[in-house]
C-alpha positions as CSV (number, residue, x, y, z in Angstrom):
1,M,32.3,-35.0,20.2
2,V,29.9,-32.3,19.1
3,L,28.3,-31.9,15.7
4,Y,26.3,-28.9,14.5
5,G,23.6,-28.6,11.9
6,W,22.7,-25.2,10.6
7,P,19.2,-25.1,9.0
8,A,18.8,-23.5,5.5
9,E,16.2,-21.1,7.0
10,G,19.0,-19.5,9.0
11,V,17.2,-19.9,12.3
12,G,18.7,-21.9,15.2
13,V,21.2,-24.8,15.3
14,W,20.9,-28.5,15.8
15,V,23.4,-30.0,18.2
16,L,24.4,-33.6,18.5
17,R,26.7,-34.5,21.5
18,Y,28.5,-37.7,22.5
19,E,30.5,-37.9,25.7
20,S,32.9,-40.6,24.4
21,E,33.6,-42.7,21.3
22,G,31.9,-45.6,23.0
23,D,28.6,-43.7,22.9
24,I,28.6,-43.2,19.2
25,P,26.1,-45.6,17.4
26,D,27.6,-48.3,15.2
27,D,25.9,-46.9,12.0
28,F,27.0,-43.3,12.7
29,G,29.1,-43.3,9.5
30,R,25.9,-42.9,7.5
31,L,25.9,-39.3,8.5
32,R,28.7,-38.8,6.1
33,L,26.5,-40.0,3.2
34,A,24.3,-36.9,3.5
35,L,24.6,-34.7,0.5
36,T,23.0,-31.6,2.0
37,M,22.8,-30.0,5.4
38,E,19.1,-30.8,5.6
39,E,19.9,-34.5,5.1
40,S,22.5,-34.2,7.8
41,I,20.1,-32.6,10.2
42,A,17.4,-35.3,9.5
43,T,20.0,-38.0,10.4
44,M,21.2,-36.0,13.4
45,Q,17.5,-35.9,14.6
46,E,17.4,-39.7,14.4
47,Y,20.3,-39.7,16.8
48,D,18.4,-37.4,19.2
49,A,20.1,-34.1,18.3
50,E,18.8,-31.1,20.3
51,F,17.6,-27.9,18.7
52,A,18.4,-24.4,20.0
53,E,16.6,-21.4,18.5
54,D,19.5,-19.2,19.4
55,A,23.1,-20.3,18.9
56,S,24.1,-18.4,22.0
57,Q,22.2,-20.9,24.0
58,V,24.7,-23.6,23.0
59,P,27.6,-23.6,25.5
60,E,30.1,-25.0,23.1
61,L,29.4,-22.1,20.7
62,R,29.7,-19.5,23.4
63,E,33.2,-20.6,24.2
64,R,34.4,-19.8,20.7
């Protein structure tokens, strides 16, 4: 599973990856409670999301 967070500043992308469902934290559902993208990104950061300044650096986005 791969999730993306696009900052309001329009620069870069946050990427959160999990290899399998077993890797997803038990409290992961709280990500759905975010009302804004900035709240989503803050929660993704708590789950160790990675930041890429350029979306073309993200393999999953290059494949699309």
